[in-house]
C-alpha positions as CSV (number, residue, x, y, z in Angstrom):
1,M,87.5,17.1,-9.1
2,Q,84.2,18.9,-9.8
3,S,80.8,17.4,-10.7
4,P,77.1,18.0,-10.0
5,L,77.3,14.6,-8.2
6,F,78.8,16.4,-5.1
7,A,75.4,17.9,-4.5
8,Y,74.2,14.5,-3.4
9,N,76.5,14.4,-0.3
10,D,75.6,13.0,3.1
11,Q,72.7,14.8,4.8
12,Q,73.8,15.5,8.4
13,T,71.1,15.2,11.0
14,Q,70.7,14.5,14.7
15,D,67.9,12.1,14.1
16,R,68.7,8.4,14.6
17,W,66.4,7.5,11.7
18,S,66.3,9.8,8.7
19,L,65.9,9.7,4.9
20,Q,69.1,10.5,2.9
21,N,66.7,10.9,0.0
22,K,63.3,9.3,-1.0
23,Q,65.0,6.0,-1.8
24,M,67.7,5.7,0.8
25,L,67.5,5.3,4.6
26,R,70.1,6.6,7.0
27,V,70.3,5.1,10.5
28,Q,72.7,6.3,13.2
29,L,73.9,3.5,15.5
30,E,75.3,4.3,18.9
31,G,76.3,1.0,20.4
32,H,72.8,0.2,21.7
33,D,69.3,-0.3,20.4
34,D,70.3,-2.5,17.4
35,I,68.1,-2.4,14.3
36,L,66.9,-5.2,12.1
37,A,67.1,-4.7,8.4
38,R,66.1,-6.8,5.4
39,K,69.0,-9.0,4.3
40,G,71.2,-7.5,1.6
41,T,69.9,-4.0,1.8
42,M,73.0,-2.3,3.1
43,V,74.4,0.0,0.4
44,A,77.1,1.8,2.6
45,Y,78.2,2.4,6.1
46,Q,80.6,4.4,8.2
47,G,82.2,3.6,11.5
48,L,82.4,0.3,13.4
49,V,79.3,-1.5,12.3
50,E,78.7,-5.2,12.3
51,F,76.0,-7.2,10.4
52,D,74.8,-10.6,11.7
53,A,72.1,-13.0,10.5
54,E,69.1,-12.8,12.7
55,F,68.1,-16.0,14.5
56,Q,64.7,-17.4,13.5
57,S,62.9,-19.4,16.2
58,N,61.3,-22.8,15.4
59,Q,57.9,-21.2,15.6
60,Q,58.9,-18.4,13.2
61,G,60.3,-21.0,10.8
62,R,57.2,-23.1,10.9
63,A,55.0,-20.1,10.3
64,R,57.2,-19.0,7.4
65,A,57.0,-22.5,5.8
66,H,53.2,-22.7,6.3
67,T,52.2,-19.2,5.2
68,G,55.0,-17.9,3.0
69,E,55.0,-14.7,5.2
70,G,58.0,-13.6,7.2
71,L,61.1,-11.5,7.2
72,D,64.7,-12.4,6.2
73,L,66.5,-10.1,8.6
74,M,70.0,-9.1,9.5
75,R,71.0,-7.4,12.8
76,C,72.9,-4.1,12.5
77,H,74.8,-3.1,15.6
78,G,77.9,-1.1,16.6
79,Q,78.8,2.6,16.3
80,G,78.4,4.4,13.0
81,T,76.0,5.2,10.2
82,V,74.2,2.6,8.0
83,Y,72.6,3.4,4.7
84,L,69.9,1.0,3.5
85,A,68.0,0.8,0.2
86,N,66.1,-1.8,-1.9
87,L,65.4,-1.7,-5.7
88,K,64.9,2.1,-5.7
89,Q,61.7,1.7,-3.6
90,H,60.4,4.8,-1.9
91,I,61.0,4.7,1.8
92,H,58.7,5.9,4.6
93,L,59.3,6.0,8.3
94,V,56.5,5.0,10.7
95,D,56.3,5.4,14.5
96,V,54.6,2.2,15.8
97,D,52.8,2.6,19.1
98,Q,50.4,0.5,21.2
99,E,47.9,0.5,18.3
100,G,50.2,-1.8,16.3
101,M,50.5,-2.2,12.5
102,T,49.7,-5.0,10.1
103,V,51.9,-5.1,7.0
104,D,52.8,-7.3,4.1
105,S,56.4,-8.4,4.9
106,S,57.4,-7.6,1.3
107,Y,57.3,-3.9,2.1
108,V,59.4,-3.9,5.3
109,L,62.9,-2.5,5.0
110,A,64.0,-2.1,8.6
111,M,62.8,-1.8,12.2
112,D,63.9,-1.2,15.7
113,S,65.0,-4.5,17.3
114,S,62.8,-3.7,20.3
115,L,59.6,-4.2,18.2
116,H,57.9,-7.6,18.2
117,H,56.8,-9.1,14.9
118,E,54.8,-12.3,14.2
119,V,52.8,-13.8,11.4
120,I,49.0,-13.7,11.9
121,A,46.2,-15.3,10.0
122,V,44.0,-12.4,9.0
123,D,41.2,-14.6,8.0
124,S,40.9,-16.3,11.4
125,L,40.8,-12.9,13.1
126,Y,38.4,-11.1,10.7
127,G,36.7,-13.8,8.7
128,I,38.6,-13.3,5.4
129,S,38.8,-16.1,3.0
130,G,41.0,-16.3,-0.1
131,S,44.7,-15.4,-0.5
132,G,46.5,-12.5,1.3
133,K,45.2,-14.0,4.5
134,Y,48.6,-14.1,6.2
135,Q,50.3,-10.9,7.1
136,L,52.9,-9.6,9.6
137,N,51.8,-8.0,12.8
138,I,54.2,-5.5,14.4
139,T,53.7,-4.3,17.9
140,G,55.5,-2.4,20.6
141,R,57.1,1.1,20.3
142,G,59.7,2.0,17.7
143,K,60.4,2.9,14.1
144,V,59.6,0.9,11.0
145,A,60.8,1.8,7.5
146,L,58.3,0.7,4.9
147,M,58.9,0.6,1.1
148,T,56.4,1.4,-1.7
149,S,56.6,1.4,-5.5
150,G,56.1,5.2,-6.0
151,M,54.6,7.7,-3.6
152,P,51.7,6.1,-1.6
153,L,48.3,7.3,-0.4
154,M,47.4,7.3,3.3
155,L,43.7,6.8,3.8
156,Q,42.0,7.6,7.2
157,V,39.4,5.1,8.3
158,T,36.7,6.3,10.7
159,P,33.6,4.6,12.1
160,D,31.4,6.5,9.6
161,K,33.7,6.2,6.6
162,Y,35.2,2.8,5.7
163,V,37.8,2.4,3.0
164,N,38.1,-0.2,0.2
165,C,41.5,-1.1,-1.2
166,D,42.7,-3.4,-4.0
167,A,44.2,-6.5,-2.3
168,D,47.3,-6.2,-4.6
169,A,47.9,-2.5,-3.7
170,I,47.5,-2.5,0.1
171,V,50.8,-2.1,2.0
172,A,49.8,-1.8,5.7
173,W,47.0,-0.9,8.0
174,S,46.2,-0.3,11.7
175,T,46.0,-3.6,13.4
176,G,42.8,-2.7,15.2
177,L,40.7,-2.2,12.0
178,R,38.1,-4.8,11.1
179,V,38.8,-6.2,7.6
180,Q,36.6,-8.0,5.1
181,M,37.6,-9.4,1.7
182,Q,35.1,-9.1,-1.1
183,A,34.7,-8.9,-4.8
184,Q,31.7,-6.7,-5.8
185,T,30.3,-8.9,-8.6
186,H,27.9,-11.7,-8.8
187,S,29.1,-15.2,-7.9
188,S,29.2,-16.5,-11.5
189,G,31.6,-13.7,-12.5
190,V,33.8,-13.6,-9.4
191,W,36.5,-15.7,-11.0
192,R,36.7,-13.3,-14.0
193,R,38.1,-10.4,-12.0
194,R,34.8,-8.4,-12.1
195,G,34.1,-9.4,-15.7
196,S,36.1,-7.4,-18.1
197,T,37.1,-4.6,-15.7
198,G,40.5,-6.2,-14.6
199,E,39.5,-5.6,-11.0
200,G,39.5,-8.5,-8.5
201,W,39.5,-8.9,-4.8
202,E,39.5,-5.9,-2.4
203,L,39.8,-5.4,1.3
204,S,37.2,-3.3,3.1
205,F,38.5,-1.6,6.3
206,M,36.2,-0.5,9.1
207,G,36.8,1.2,12.5
208,S,39.3,3.9,13.4
209,G,42.8,3.9,11.9
210,F,44.7,4.1,8.6
211,A,45.2,2.1,5.4
212,L,48.4,2.7,3.3
213,V,48.1,2.0,-0.5
214,Q,50.8,2.2,-3.1
215,P,50.3,3.3,-6.7
216,S,51.2,-0.2,-8.0
217,E,49.7,-3.7,-7.8
218,L,53.0,-5.4,-8.2
219,L,56.3,-5.7,-6.4
220,P,59.5,-4.6,-8.3
221,P,60.4,-6.8,-11.3
222,Q,63.4,-8.3,-9.5
223,N,61.0,-9.8,-6.9
224,A,58.2,-10.8,-9.3
225,Q,57.2,-14.4,-9.1
226,I,54.6,-16.2,-11.1
227,G,51.9,-17.4,-8.8
228,S,50.3,-20.8,-8.8
229,G,46.9,-22.3,-7.9
230,L,43.4,-20.8,-8.0
231,A,44.5,-17.7,-6.1
232,A,47.1,-16.9,-8.7
233,Q,44.8,-17.5,-11.6
234,Y,42.1,-15.3,-10.4
235,G,43.9,-12.3,-8.9
236,M,43.5,-12.8,-5.2
237,G,46.4,-11.0,-3.5
238,Q,49.9,-10.3,-4.8
239,Q,50.4,-13.8,-6.2
240,G,47.3,-13.4,-8.2
241,A,48.5,-10.0,-9.5
242,R,51.8,-11.5,-10.7
243,G,50.0,-14.4,-12.3
244,Q,47.7,-12.1,-14.2
245,N,50.3,-9.7,-15.4
246,Q,53.4,-11.7,-16.3
247,G,54.4,-9.4,-19.1
248,N,53.7,-6.1,-17.2
249,V,56.0,-5.7,-14.3
250,W,55.5,-2.0,-13.9
251,S,52.2,-0.4,-13.1
């Protein structure tokens, strides 16, 4: 049999974590150092690999119920190679160190099981009010695979140069950054998404670190949900974006 399809064969590498292509992750398991992956994202595997549901503690369950933020994970362990993908999202590998990373859980594909993750209230830490106030804080040392809709933009934040990002486009940022939520319009127009501009709430990052932005203000259409309440009506965070753009699932 002959076909151009055979050009897309397995990319051999000695790296434990690698990209098979922009939209597929390849992880080599060697009987130790399990990985945690988003449930249902395995597209293929080779070798003796097992997949188990990851236990969720009572504290994690309560946090998920209260905030809506959290991860539905499975544990991948054994000896072999696992291929992961989700809705053709672009995948990016990040080395997490002592600095830590704050991320919207919707954009996490997989991580080393040695990493610690917990839901944090961003508003209580940094004085933010409005939606998007609960995020996932990942600490420790290890790899995290993030997903974006299209190729992202990595913005460096320095003490003399802060960065503003649309609250619906931000994917992740350095945990040590100071964050403020704002809408640069007068109070009578704040509920109109900056009047007729279509722009709503933004996050302002200050300090030293990074902010990762995707070229889309929505999740993939299969994950799109219509928001509810004031935050959804007026474009505060992802629920607001989905509520504002019900008929426009791609950006």
